[in-house]
C-alpha positions, 0 to 999 in steps of 0.5 A, a space after each residue: 282813577 284808582 281809589 285804593 293804592 294798588 300797593 295797598 290793595 296788594 298788601 291787603 290781599 297778601 294778608 288776607 286768607 287765600 281763596 279756594 281753588 275754584 274761586 281762584 280759577 273763576 277770577 283768573 278765567 274772568 280776568 282773561 276772557 271777560 271784556 268787563 272783568 273789572 266787575 269781578 269782586 276780587 279777592 279782598 272784597 270777596 273775603 269781606 263778603 264771605 266773612 260778613 256772611 259767616 258772622 251773620 250765619 244767614 238763612 236767606 241771602 239775595 244777590 242782585 247782579 251775579 256776573 260770573 258767580 264769584 261773589 255768590 260763592 263767597 256769600 254762600 260760605 256763611 249760609 246755615 245748613 238749610 240756607 239758600 242764596 237767590 242770585 239774579 243776573 240779567 245777561 244770559 251769557 254771564 248767567 250761563 257761566 255762573 251756573 257752570 261755576 256753581 255746579 262745580 261748588 260744594 255749595 251748589 245746592 244752596 244757590 238758586 240762579 234767576 235770569 231776568 230783571 231783578 225788579 220783576 223777579 224779587 217780588 215773586 220770591 216771597 222771602 225775608 232776607 237776612 243779607 242782600 248784596 246789590 251789585 247790578 246796574 247803577 241807575 236802578 240802585 235806589 229802586 232795588 233798595 226801596 224794593 228790598 228794604 221792606 223784605 229785610 228782617 230787622 237787624 238784617 244787612 244790605 251791602 251795595 257795591 261801587 258806591 265810590 264809582 271809580 272816584 267820579 263821585 269824589 271829583 265833581 265837575 264845575 257843573 256837578 257830577 257827570 255821567 248817568 251812573 255816577 249821578 245815580 250812585 250819588 243819588 243813592 248814597 244821598 238817599 240812604 244817608 237820609 233814611 232813618 230806618 237804617 244805620 250805615 257806613 261807607 267802607 273804602 274797600 275796592 270801589 266802595 261798599 255801603 254797608 246798611 243795617 236795618 234797625 
């Protein structure tokens, strides 16, 4: 199910600033070669992440789910001169591709790639986060959120991707939402909705972004 009308998505892309050449190449290569290319953030969402980062001018960013590195490069655009983005990828093959892409970027010195389980890696980083982007396995979204929220500074932002999950949370079956990922996303959305520690807004960009600001 297309959440966003493809014509509207194309129109939004047309009237958004173009990607730099490296990002265009990463997107094209991922689309052509990766069996799960739909996981790429893409032009409009990538520009949104870049703009949020530039507006916040963060010193520390955490990304959970690197994939081929596109979104990390977008987020890195707003980092302060001494800023760093820590990005975590479970799959070694995707991490290898991402690192090769990072090495070609002028922001390579600001990007630290970790390979492994984010739930075990994050506690060892000992950082206070200005901005967090969650885009990894959906079943663990609530765990990721619970883990990182205490580490986010007041006024800091968490952005979670795929919170509409291909429309599956919008059209529940008679017996309720089916599929473990859709159920996990619905549970996450409900959990954040009830959390009085944060303000939140669900944005209908691509597959849905939940933007969360810590009070």
